[in-house]
Structure formats: C-alpha cells, structure tokens
N, C-alpha and C positions, 0 to 999 in steps of 0.2 A: 467384382465382389457381389456376394449374395445380397439382393435388395433388402431382405428382412434384416440382415446384419447391418447394412448401411443405415436403415431407419433406426435401429437400436442405438448405434453409435452416435447418430445425429441427436437423438433424444438425450443421451447421456451428456453430450456436448452442451445441449441447451440447459440441462440441469446444472452442469458445471459452472456456466456463466451465471445462472440464476442464484446459485448458492453463495457466490462471493459477497454480495451485500446483504444476504438474507439468513443463511444457516451455516454454522460451523460444522455441524454433524453431516449435513448433506455434502458440504465441501470436502470433508475427509473421505466420505464414501466414494464420491465421484473421482477423486484423485487416485485412490487405490484401484478403482475399477478401470480407469484409463490405463494405468500402468500394467495391469494384468492383461488387458486387451492387446497391448503392444507386444507383450511377452509371448502370448499364445497365437497371435495372428501374424502369419509370415508375410502377408502383403504389406502390413504396416511396419513390421519389425525390420524389414530390409532397408528402410530409410535411416536406421540408426547409424549406418556406416557414414552417410553424408553428414548427419547431425554431429558426429564425433569430431568433425573438422571445425565446428563452430566454437570459437574461443569463449563465448559467453557460457555455453554449456560446459565446456572443459573447466572453466574457473569455478562454476557452481559445484561441480563434482569434487574438484580439488579442495574447496572450502570444507565440504563434508568429510573428506579424507583427513583433513587437519583435525576435525572434531574427533574422529575415530582414533587417530594417533595420540591425541592429547588426553584420551581417557586414562592412559597409563600414568599420566602425571598428576591426575586429579586426586585429591584427598577428600572430596565431597562425598556425601552419602550416595549410595548406588541409585536411589530413586531420583536424585537430582541429576546425576549423569545420564540416566536413561531418559528422563524427561526432556533434557536438552537434545539428545539424539533424535528423539521422536519429533520434537518441534521442528527440527531442521531437515526433516526427511525430504521436503520438497526439492532440496538442492541435489540430493543423490538421485532422485527420480526425474530430474530435469531432462535427461536424454529421452526418456520414455514419453514424457509429456510433450516435448518438442516433436518427437516422431509422430505422435498421434495427430497433432495439429498441422502436419504437412498437408493434410487433405483439406481443401478449401471449404467443403461443405461443413466440416466440423468447426472450423473457425467462424463461419457465418452464424451457425446455430449457437455457438458460445456467446457471440456478440448479442444476438437476439435475447438469449436468456439473461445476460447481464443487464441489458436495458430494461427488461421487464422487472428484474429484481430491484434495480435502482428506482424505477417508477413506483413499485410497491412500497419501498421504504419512504419515498417522498410523500405518497398519499397518506400513509399511516402517521408520519410526522405531523402533517397538517391536521389530521383528525384528532390526534392526541392534544395538540395545541388548542384546537377549536373547542373541545370538550373539557380542556384543562384536566385531563386524566391520563396518566401514564399507563400504557397497556403492554407494549412490546419493546420497552426501552431499558437499556442497561444503566443509564445515568440520570434519568429524569428526577428532578427534585434535589439533585446533588449540588446545585449552585444557588447562591443567594440572590442572583439577579432577578428582578421583578418579572421578566418575561419567561423565566424558567429555562429548561433545557430539554429539547424534544427529539433526540435521535431515536431511530427505529432499528431494532435488532442489534446494532453495533454500538460500541463506545463512540462518543461524539467525533473524535478525530477520524475514525474509519468511516463513519457515516458521511462526513463531509468529503473525505478523500474519494470514496466510491461515487458519490454524486458528481464530484468534480470530473472524474473520469468520463462519466456519461455526458456531461455538458460539453467538455472539450471534444468528445467524439462526435456529438451532434454538430458542433460548430465546424469541425473538420469536414464533415459530409457536405455542409452548406458551402464551405470555402472551395473545396476541390471538385465537388460534383453538383454544384448549384444548378447547372443547366439541365441536369437529368432529374431534378426534383420538381414536383408540381408546386404551384403557389400555395395550395392548401397544406402540403407537407411542410414547406418552409415555415408557414405560420405556426403550425403545431410545434415544430422544433423550437422556434423562438419563444413560444409560450412556456414550453417545458424548461428551457434555459432560464427564463426569468423567474419561474416558480422555484426552481432549484437554487438560484442565486439568493432569493429571499429566504429560503429555508436555511441555507448555509450561513448567511451573514446576519440573520435576524432571529431565527428560532432555535438554532442549535449552537451551543457553546463550543469551545475548543479553539484556542488561538492558533495552534499549529495547523489544523485543518483549514481554517479560514485564510491564513497566510499562503498556504500551499495552493488553495483555490485561485487566489488572485494571481499568483505566480504562473499557474498553469494557463490561465486566460491570456496572459502576456505572451507566454511561450508559443501558444498555438498560432497567434498572429505573426510573431517574429519569424517562426519557421516557415510560415506560408509566404510571406513577403516582408523581407527585413525592413525596407524603407517605410512601407506603409505600417508595418508592425510597430515601429518606433513611435509613430504618432498615435496609433491606437493604444499602445501601452501607456503613453502619457495621459491619454484620456481615461484609461482604466484607473491609473493612479489618482487622478483628480476626483473621479467618481468615488473611489475608495475613501478618500478624505471626507467627502460629503456623507457617505454612508456611516462613517465613524461618528458623525455628529447626530445621526438619527437612529442608529441601532443601539438599543439598550444593552444587548448582549456584548457587542464590541466595546462599548464604553465601560461596561462593568468589568470585562476581561482585562482591559488596560489598567483600570483602577486597582484591580486585584493584584496585578503584577507589581505595580508601584508600591502598594501596601505590603505585599509579600517581601519585596526587596528591602524595604525599610525595616520590617520586623526581623528579617534575616541579619541585617547589619547590627541589630540590637541583641542578637543571640538567639532569636526564636526561629527555628527552622520548621516548625509545625504548621506549615502552610503549603499550598499546592506548588507554587513556584519556589518557595524557600526550600522545600524538601528536595526539589531537583537540583538546586544549587549545592545542597549538602551532598547528594549522591555523586554529583560531578566532582566535587572537591575530593572526596575520599577515593573515588575511582581513579582519579589522576595520581593520588598519593600511592595507591596500590600499583599502578602502572609504573611509576617511578622506581619502585622497589624491585619489580621484576619486568622490565621493559621488553626483554628478548623472548623469554620462554613462557611467561604468564603463569597461571595457577592451575590450569587444567580444565577439561570439559565439564560443564555443569557446576563449576565451583564458585561462581560469583557470590551467591547468597552465603554459602558456608565461609568463604574467605573474607567477605565483607563483615560478617558477624565477628569473626576471629580478629580481624584487623582493627575494627572500631570498638568492639565490646558492646555494641548496640544489640538490643533484643526487641522482639515484637515487631510492630509496623515500621519502626525506625530502621530496622535491619532489612532494607529493601532486597527484593529478589532480582532487580535489574536497575541499572543506573539511568534509565530513560535516555540512553544514547547508545546506538548499536556499535559505533566505532569504539567507545570505551569498553562496552561489554565484551566484544570480541578480543580486544587488546588484553583485558584482564584475564580472560580464559585461555586464549591461544597465543599470547605474546604479540609481538609486532607482526607476525604472519597473519593474524586475524584481520585487522583493518586493511592490510595490504591486499589480502584476498578479496575483501569486500569491495575495495576500490577497483580491483581488476574486473570484477563483475560489472560494476557501474560503468566504467569506461568502455568495456566491451559492448555493453548494451547500447551506449551512445554511439560508438563507432559503427556497429552494424546498422543501427537505425538510420544514422546520417548517411552512410555509404549507399544505402538502398535508394535514396532520393525519391521515395514514395510517400504518400500520405500516411500509410501504416508505419513506415520506418520513422517518420517524424513524430508520430504518436508514441512510438517506443522510446524515442529520445525524451519526450515530455515525461513519460512514466519513470524513466531512469533518474532524471534530475529531481523529480518530485519526491521519489522514495529516498534519494540521498539527503534531501533537505529534511524530510520527515524523520530520518534516522538520527539527526542531530538532537532532537528532543523527544524521541520515542523509540519504538521497537518495530519499525516497518519491515525490516528484513528478518527479525528473529521471532516475531509474534506468529503464532500458528495461523491466524486468520489472514493477516496482511502478507506474510511470507509466502504462503501457498498462492495467494492471489497474484503476487508479483511474478512468480514463475509462469502461471497460466497466462496472464496478460502479455508478458514478453514473448511467450511461445506463439500466441495468436498473432501478434503484430510484427514479429520478426520472421515469420514463416512464409510471407508472400502477400500478394494482393488479396484484400478482403472487402474493403469498403465498396468497390464498384459492384461486386456481387450482392452485397448487403442491401443496396438500394433498388435492385431489380425486383420486380414483382413476380 
C-alpha cells in the first residue's frame, strides 16, 4: 500500500479511537470516512468476503435489515423513523468497519487514540471538580449530591463506561504482558487506574456506570485466571462496600434510589429512578399487546404517547432499556437479534483464547448489562463505539504490538 495512504488511514484510526470518549461529531465523521475507504480501496475491500462469515457481523446487519423491513409497519412520523435508521447505521456499516480494522496498524492507532481521549476526559473531570466549574460537561449540576457530578464531554454513564474500558485495558496489558513492560510503565498504569477509579466512584455520578465498572474489574481478573480471579473479585466486592461508606456520590445515589422507589409506590413517578420504573411498566404493557410483530421502526415515542396518553417529558422517547425498546418496535425479533449479537461477540471472543478476545467478552457483557437500564446499543454515541471496539478486539492480536516502542 502507498505509504502516504497508510499514514492517512492510521491517522483516521487514531481519530476514531479519540472520538469515542470525546466527540460525537468526530465519531460520526470518522465512521463514515472508514466506510468510504473500504468501499473505494480494493486492498481493504477484499477482506469483506472473510468478514461476511463472522456471525457477529451477520447478526448486526440482520438487525438493521429488521429495522428496514419494519419501516412499513410503523405509523410514527417520518422524522422519527428516519432518526432511528440513522442512529442504528453502525450495524449496517459493521462489515466495512470490521474490514478496515483487519489491518493491525489501524487497530493499534485506534487504541492509542482511545487512551488519549479517555485521559483527556479524566483530566478535564478533575479540573472541573478542582475549580468547581463545569466547562465541557453534559450533566454537571444536575444532581443534588454535595460533591456534584463531573463527567467530561459525555453523559455520566458513558463517561464512566469509557474510562472503565481504558482501565480494564491497562490492567489487561499488565496481566498478560507484564514482563514486557518496564517498572516505570507499570507505575504509570497503576496511577492512571487509581485516578480513574476515584473519578468514577467519587466524582462522577451514574449508578449504572459505577456498577458496570466494578463488574468489568471482576471480569478482567476472572477471565485472566479463574481461581485467582475469584479471590480478587471477593476483594473488589469488599473494597466496594468500603468505598460505599466513603463516597458521597455512591451514598447519595443509593439514597436517591430508595427515595425514588418510595415516591413511586406513593404514585409519584417524577423522579430519576421512578420515571424509569414507569417507562418499563408501560413498555411491558405495550409488548404484551403486540409481542410478536411490535409497532414498527422509530415508533416507540409515538406509540408510547398514544398508548399512555402522556405528553411532554412524561412521554419518553425511549424506555431506558434496549431490550424493551427493540421489542416494542420490532416485536420479539428485536431482542432476539440483540441477544444473537451479544452471544456471538462472547463466542468469538472466548473462542480466540487471546487477551483481545477476552476483552471483547468483557465489552459484550458490559454492554448487555448497560442495556438493561440504558441505551448502550441504540444510542448514537455508545452504539457506534460498540461496533468499533468489537471490530478492534475481535480482528486479531493488538495488545502485543501496542506495547512495542
């Protein structure tokens, strides 16, 4: 390949990784650019034939095909239908993204970009907290906890999720390639992991992201060495209980859940957790009415309004659960398609028996848990990130090249 073209593609790969925790606009641009590169570059395009045999990729495309087919069933406004199709574009572009990242140099540069982006968000989070001034945060000031809420660039759940990906990645490098790392490098990694842990559990709110982080820590050790991982996971659980007693954010979050549930039981759903309980309640009722065929692509908000009679903020645009969301819109085929993607990712990751494959397993499980209380697969930010991360870590060895100078 032309060296200039290789440098360009490596730079775009770097920007792709950087964009995941930092910029939605840049993320959208790089995904489209990568897709166009594969279409026009015959050297990369030829790998699509092999990619098409990967069931993870096949199931991603099939899920998007379902959205296309269910357009004809939807009675929602055209803009809602179009919005859903655009949001889910990462799944139909999955073969092109996987084909691009079959080249190891691009995977390595994507990892480097992601680490830099995560470090930038970590630094800005600490700076905002130190000066008690939100600058590049989507949710600062939105919580009543005394310590505040200090995510950078992203909503707090995604801020925590992407930092967690970085931390578990650094831990993986130390576990599997520790002999190749200098003592100075290991110290730097440990410091970054500790700073990220403090940021996630003390400075940034978001119960889902915090729970997922603790789970990811346990998984990285369990997949590394199951017997040792059990003891380490017990230690992590004990430390988590200790942190719960010292973290104002965690204590406040649990108190809010308790208060929200009590208010919900009294008939007040106008709270963070209470609203989710209400969304889930009516989503399940809608599913019960049309369990097989659903209501059509992009129809959740329209059908929810029509079904409940709610207006304004109470008529949510998503139920904060991807499985319910897809079931409402695509019928039973929606959650089944999503489960197929999840299990395919776990299967290929575990089958590879590599550190990268195990990391793909962690990402698959983490996203599945995130989907129970959020929109990990259906949100534009996290959905595109999921496809990119899985492409990077299911496409072959990367970590060993990443640590080489």
